[in-house]
C-alpha positions in Angstrom: 100.3 76.6 130.8 103.4 78.1 129.9 104.6 79.1 126.3 106.7 75.8 126.0 104.4 73.4 127.0 101.8 75.2 124.6 104.4 74.8 121.9 105.2 71.2 122.9 101.4 70.4 122.4 101.4 72.3 119.5 103.8 70.4 117.9 102.5 66.8 119.2 98.8 67.4 118.5 99.2 69.4 114.9 99.2 66.3 112.8 96.1 65.6 114.1 94.4 68.3 113.1 94.8 69.3 109.3 92.9 71.9 107.4 91.0 70.0 104.4 93.4 71.5 101.9 96.7 69.8 104.0 94.4 66.8 104.4 93.8 66.7 100.4 97.6 67.5 100.1 98.8 64.6 102.0 96.4 61.8 101.8 97.7 58.7 100.5 94.3 57.0 99.6 92.9 59.6 96.8 93.3 58.7 93.2 96.0 60.9 92.5 98.2 60.4 95.8 98.0 56.4 94.4 99.4 57.0 91.4 102.2 59.3 92.6 102.8 56.3 95.2 103.0 54.0 92.3 105.8 55.8 90.8 109.3 54.7 92.2 110.9 56.8 90.1 109.2 60.0 92.5 109.3 57.9 95.5 113.0 57.7 95.2 113.8 61.3 94.1 111.4 62.6 97.1 113.9 60.1 99.4 116.7 61.9 98.1 115.1 65.1 98.7 117.3 67.4 101.4 114.8 68.5 104.3 116.4 71.4 106.4 115.0 70.4 110.1 115.0 73.6 111.8 114.1 73.7 115.4 110.3 73.5 115.5 109.8 77.0 117.3 112.5 79.0 115.1 112.1 78.1 111.3 115.8 80.0 111.0 117.0 77.9 113.6 120.9 77.3 112.0 120.7 73.9 109.7 123.9 71.6 109.1 124.8 71.8 105.4 124.5 68.5 104.3 127.7 69.2 102.4 131.3 70.6 103.4 130.5 74.7 103.0 133.5 76.7 101.8 131.1 79.9 102.9 129.3 80.9 105.7 127.4 84.0 104.2 127.0 85.4 100.9 127.1 89.5 99.9 125.2 89.8 96.1 126.0 93.1 94.8 123.1 93.4 91.5 123.7 96.1 89.6 120.3 96.9 88.4 119.8 98.2 84.6 122.7 95.6 83.4 126.0 97.7 83.0 128.2 97.3 80.2 130.9 94.8 80.3 132.6 96.1 77.3 133.2 99.4 79.1 134.1 97.6 82.2 136.0 94.2 82.4 135.7 92.4 78.8 138.5 94.5 76.4 138.1 93.8 73.1 141.0 95.5 70.8 139.3 94.5 67.4 136.0 96.1 68.6 138.0 99.7 68.8 138.9 99.0 65.4 135.4 98.6 64.3 134.3 101.6 65.6 131.8 103.4 63.2 131.5 100.3 60.9 128.2 99.1 59.7 127.5 96.1 61.9 127.5 92.7 60.2 124.2 90.9 59.3 125.2 87.8 60.9 124.9 89.8 63.7 121.4 90.6 63.2 119.6 87.8 61.9 117.2 85.7 64.1 118.1 87.9 67.0 115.5 89.7 69.1 116.9 93.5 70.4 114.9 96.1 72.8 116.2 99.2 70.6 118.0 98.3 67.3 116.6 98.9 64.0 117.9 99.0 60.7 121.8 98.7 60.4 123.5 99.5 63.6 126.9 101.1 63.6 129.6 98.9 65.4 130.7 100.7 68.7 134.2 100.8 70.3 135.0 100.9 74.2 134.4 104.2 75.2 137.0 104.1 78.3 140.5 103.3 78.0 142.1 100.0 79.6 144.7 98.3 81.2 146.0 94.7 83.0 146.2 94.9 86.2 147.9 92.6 89.4 149.9 89.4 88.8 146.9 88.0 87.0 146.9 90.9 84.4 143.1 91.2 84.3 142.1 93.9 82.0 139.7 96.7 83.7 139.0 100.3 82.2 139.9 103.6 83.9 136.1 103.7 85.4 137.4 101.5 88.0 140.7 102.5 89.6 140.1 101.2 93.2 138.8 98.0 91.8 141.4 97.3 89.6 143.4 96.9 92.8 141.4 93.6 93.7 141.6 91.5 90.5 144.3 89.4 91.9 141.0 88.5 95.2 138.9 88.2 92.2 137.5 85.5 89.8 135.7 86.5 86.7 133.1 85.0 84.7 133.3 86.3 81.2 130.4 83.9 79.4 127.5 84.2 82.0 124.2 83.7 79.6 120.3 84.0 80.1 117.6 83.7 77.5 115.9 87.1 78.8 116.2 90.4 77.5 114.0 92.2 79.0 115.0 93.7 82.6 112.1 92.6 84.4 112.3 89.1 83.3 115.9 88.8 83.3 116.5 90.2 86.7 114.2 87.6 87.9 115.9 85.2 86.3 119.2 85.6 87.9 117.9 85.8 91.2 115.3 83.1 91.2 115.9 81.3 88.2 112.2 81.8 86.7 111.5 84.6 84.4 108.1 84.8 86.4 107.0 85.9 89.7 106.1 83.5 92.4 109.6 82.0 92.5 112.1 81.8 95.6 115.1 83.9 95.2 118.7 82.7 96.3 118.4 84.5 99.2 115.3 82.7 100.1 116.5 79.4 99.2 119.8 80.0 101.8 117.9 80.8 104.3 115.2 78.0 104.2 118.0 75.6 103.6 120.8 76.9 105.8 119.1 79.0 108.2 120.9 81.5 110.1 123.0 81.5 113.1 122.2 85.4 114.7 118.5 85.3 116.2 118.1 88.8 116.5 118.4 89.5 113.2 116.6 88.2 109.8 118.9 85.7 108.0 117.9 87.6 104.1 118.5 91.4 104.3 118.0 93.3 101.2 119.6 96.8 100.7 118.3 99.4 97.9 120.1 102.2 96.2 119.8 104.6 93.4 116.7 106.1 93.7 114.2 103.6 92.8 113.3 99.9 93.2 113.9 96.8 91.0 110.9 96.6 87.9 109.7 93.9 89.3 109.7 95.0 92.7 110.3 92.8 96.0 109.8 89.4 93.5 113.2 90.3 93.4 113.6 88.7 97.4 110.8 87.0 97.3 109.9 83.6 99.5 107.6 82.6 96.4 106.8 79.0 97.3 108.8 78.4 100.7 107.4 79.6 103.8 107.1 83.4 103.9 109.3 83.5 106.7 112.5 83.4 104.6 111.6 85.9 101.8 114.2 89.1 102.3 113.6 91.9 104.8 114.3 95.3 103.2 116.3 97.6 105.6 116.6 101.2 105.2 120.1 103.4 104.7 118.0 106.3 105.8 115.7 107.5 108.6 114.6 103.8 110.5 115.8 100.7 109.1 112.7 99.3 109.2 109.2 100.9 109.5 107.5 101.2 112.6 110.4 99.4 114.1 110.2 101.6 116.9 107.1 101.5 119.6 104.2 103.5 120.0 104.7 106.2 122.5 103.1 105.1 126.0 104.0 101.2 125.0 107.4 100.0 127.1 109.5 96.9 126.3 108.0 94.9 129.1 103.9 95.6 127.7 104.8 94.6 124.5 106.5 91.6 125.8 103.3 90.8 127.8 100.9 91.5 124.6 103.3 89.1 122.4 103.2 86.4 124.8 99.3 86.4 124.5 99.5 87.1 121.1 101.5 83.7 120.8 99.2 81.7 123.2 96.4 82.4 121.0 98.4 81.4 117.8 100.0 78.3 119.5 96.3 77.0 120.2 95.4 77.7 116.9 98.5 75.7 115.0 97.2 72.5 117.5 94.0 72.8 116.1 94.6 73.7 112.3 98.2 72.6 111.7 98.6 75.2 109.3 102.6 75.8 109.5 102.2 79.8 108.3 100.7 80.1 112.0 104.2 79.3 113.3 105.6 81.4 110.6 103.9 84.1 112.0 104.6 83.6 115.9 108.7 83.5 114.7 108.1 86.6 112.6 106.5 88.3 115.7 109.2 87.2 117.9 111.8 88.2 115.6 110.1 91.8 115.1 110.7 92.2 118.9 114.4 91.2 119.0 115.0 93.1 116.1 113.9 96.4 117.6 117.0 96.1 119.9 119.3 94.2 117.4 118.4 96.6 113.9 119.5 99.7 115.1 122.6 99.1 116.5 123.5 96.5 113.1 122.5 99.7 110.8 123.9 102.7 112.6 126.9 103.4 111.1 127.7 105.9 113.1 130.0 104.7 115.3 132.5 103.4 112.5 135.9 105.4 112.8 136.6 108.1 110.6 139.5 106.0 108.4 136.6 103.2 107.2 134.0 106.1 106.2 136.9 107.6 104.3 137.7 104.3 102.9 134.6 103.6 101.9 133.1 107.3 101.0 129.8 107.1 103.4 127.6 109.7 104.1 125.9 109.0 107.5 122.3 109.7 107.3 122.0 109.3 103.5 120.8 106.7 100.9 123.9 105.9 98.7 125.2 102.4 97.8 128.8 103.2 99.8 126.5 103.2 102.9 124.9 100.0 101.7 128.3 98.5 101.2 129.7 99.4 104.8 126.5 98.0 106.1 126.5 94.9 104.4 130.3 94.3 106.6 128.2 95.2 109.7 125.6 92.5 108.9 128.4 90.1 107.6 129.6 90.4 110.9 126.7 89.5 112.8 126.4 86.4 110.6 123.7 87.1 108.5 123.4 84.6 106.0 122.3 86.2 102.8 123.0 90.0 102.1 121.7 91.5 98.8 122.3 95.2 97.7 120.4 96.4 94.7 121.7 99.8 92.8 119.5 101.3 90.3 120.8 103.9 87.4 122.8 101.2 85.2 120.5 101.1 81.8 123.1 101.7 79.5 121.3 103.2 77.0 121.5 106.4 74.4 118.0 107.8 74.9 118.7 110.3 77.9 122.1 111.8 79.4 121.9 110.1 82.7 122.2 106.8 81.2 124.4 107.1 78.3 127.8 105.2 78.0 129.4 108.8 77.6 127.5 110.7 80.4 125.4 108.9 83.0 128.1 105.6 83.2 130.7 107.5 84.6 128.6 108.9 87.3 127.7 105.1 88.4 131.1 104.2 88.4 132.1 106.9 90.1 129.7 105.5 92.8 130.5 101.7 92.8 134.2 101.8 92.6 135.6 103.1 95.8 132.9 100.9 97.6 133.3 97.8 96.6 137.0 98.3 96.6 136.4 99.0 100.3 134.2 96.1 101.1 136.9 93.4 99.4 139.6 95.2 101.6 137.5 95.4 104.9 136.6 92.3 104.5 139.9 90.7 104.0 141.7 92.3 106.8 139.4 91.6 108.9 139.8 87.7 107.8 136.1 87.4 106.5 136.7 87.1 103.0 138.0 83.7 103.5 134.1 82.3 104.4 132.4 85.2 103.2 131.0 85.2 98.9 131.2 88.5 97.6 129.4 88.3 94.1 128.5 91.1 91.4 126.2 90.9 88.2 124.1 92.7 86.4 121.2 90.9 84.6 122.4 90.8 81.0 125.5 92.0 78.5 125.4 94.7 76.5 125.9 94.7 72.5 129.0 95.7 70.8 126.8 97.5 67.8 125.5 100.6 69.1 121.7 101.3 70.0 119.7 103.0 67.4 116.2 103.8 67.3 114.1 103.7 64.1 116.7 103.4 61.9 118.9 106.2 63.1 121.6 107.0 66.3 120.6 108.1 69.4 121.8 111.6 70.4 123.9 109.9 73.4 126.0 106.5 73.1 123.9 103.5 74.3 124.4 99.8 73.6 121.5 97.7 73.6 120.4 94.2 75.8 122.8 91.2 74.8 121.5 88.3 76.9 124.5 86.0 74.6 127.3 87.0 76.9 128.3 89.3 79.9 130.6 89.6 82.8 130.0 88.9 86.5 132.6 88.5 89.4 132.8 86.5 92.6 135.0 86.9 94.8 135.8 85.1 98.6 135.7 81.6 99.9 135.8 78.7 98.0 136.5 80.6 94.5 139.9 80.7 92.6 141.5 84.8 93.1 143.3 85.8 90.2 141.5 83.7 87.8 139.2 84.3 84.2 136.4 81.7 83.4 135.3 81.9 79.7 136.3 84.0 76.5 133.7 85.9 74.1 134.4 86.5 70.7 136.7 89.6 69.4 134.1 91.5 70.1 132.2 90.3 72.9 128.8 89.7 71.7 128.8 85.6 72.0 130.9 83.1 74.0 133.8 81.8 72.1 134.6 79.3 74.7 133.0 78.1 78.2 129.8 79.4 77.8 128.1 79.6 81.4 124.6 79.6 82.1 122.4 81.0 85.1 121.5 77.4 86.4 125.4 76.8 86.4 126.5 79.6 88.3 123.3 78.8 90.5 124.3 75.9 91.2 128.2 76.9 91.7 126.5 79.5 94.2 124.7 76.7 96.3 127.7 74.3 96.4 129.7 76.5 97.8 126.9 77.3 100.7 127.4 73.4 101.2 123.8 72.7 99.3 124.0 70.0 96.5 121.3 71.8 93.9 120.1 68.6 92.5 118.8 67.2 96.5 118.1 70.8 97.4 114.0 70.9 96.2 111.1 72.0 98.0 107.7 70.1 96.5 105.2 72.7 94.8 102.7 72.5 91.9 103.2 68.1 91.8 107.1 69.1 90.8 110.0 69.0 93.1 110.7 72.8 92.6 114.8 74.0 92.4 116.4 76.9 91.8 118.3 75.5 89.2 114.8 74.6 86.9 114.4 71.3 85.2 117.3 71.3 82.7 120.8 69.7 83.7 123.0 72.0 86.0 126.5 71.6 86.3 128.9 73.3 89.3 131.6 75.1 87.6 134.6 73.1 89.3 137.0 74.8 87.3 136.4 78.5 89.2 136.7 76.6 92.7 139.8 76.9 94.9 
């Protein structure tokens, strides 16, 4: 029997051969199911749920978005450790005048801090600011290349979270939850929309900075979604994916024969047991086979012209944020749905020279500035910025007072964690360019107007991709789980073009 016939047989008969777990989950004769069926509201909610229908043979097949989509792909640049917005984008002249004065007690009462004890001193901006572009956006002198692109950018200066430690805050901004086990934004995107390139994963992750995030792969996990939708980590140094090359003595034809045999066994197992993870496994094996040709080509920056390397500041063969920005453009060209860059080293404390605002921060800004400016220029000149959404963020903001521990100031200059307000920005399809939304108080501690919750930011991202955050849900643990959670969320209409 051919593979196509086996696939058809599997699709037709899978429903008749369920495991006990799937039977109990779907059974409508049990007491729990009868109670659920009696709840009209629950039925109405389920009927209103957006359920993407992928090709049965390819769970990553493209799906038309339920809403008009402004963007086809996302490049998310996350700076691990939370860069200080007060040294980059949120200029506060009043804070400059208050430098060295005791912090008001009202700033401390009822708040939780990671590294502030006693009465800290206020800390003015560590670098000079200037206004740029027709929009007049304020940017510090640490980002001279990026400053030329402020008229392409939409700043949000009042993003809030309820987490003040790095790991939970990173989970919050990427999964909407402070605990592990939930799908990341990229997983929701590939589950809901699939991907147009059959030879590459729909969700690719690139790391730089020498370390992984504190919570590791949970930031690009598929959570309770089928595992085919989790992010695939690729490397910018050495083989892009470990074990991507065939072992010595294994030819392409023999690999194909092995996969065909394995697929027949898996399809029979799926027909007998109906476990959706079996189809996921088949799809992943097939994707891995195609990736052996497609990934090395996509991840090879050596064939880029010299002026592109000069623009990005890339060094082929080395792991760097610059290399990853260029790779992000190459992956976007190949219609990868969601491209996630994580850059380690932005923890702006005063405990070590490498982290201090007046020392290590300079190095990180130098590593980031040129590549991000180059990415925006490159996408724009290729006509891709119109349908690509570029997002930049940390996981929370930084305090206007200086960090201290044990009531004494640190040797180097640092700021503590501030979940109350931070700056993030977006550029590209569907968002206003040269625009700033939200304003913090005179010292950049809390929103003065237009606070933005993470769930609002997530709802806006989904809207730009053509998904309704209220309808895009997945049944898990008795709830219709959503990226935006159970609290009301809104699309930030004010930032939409």
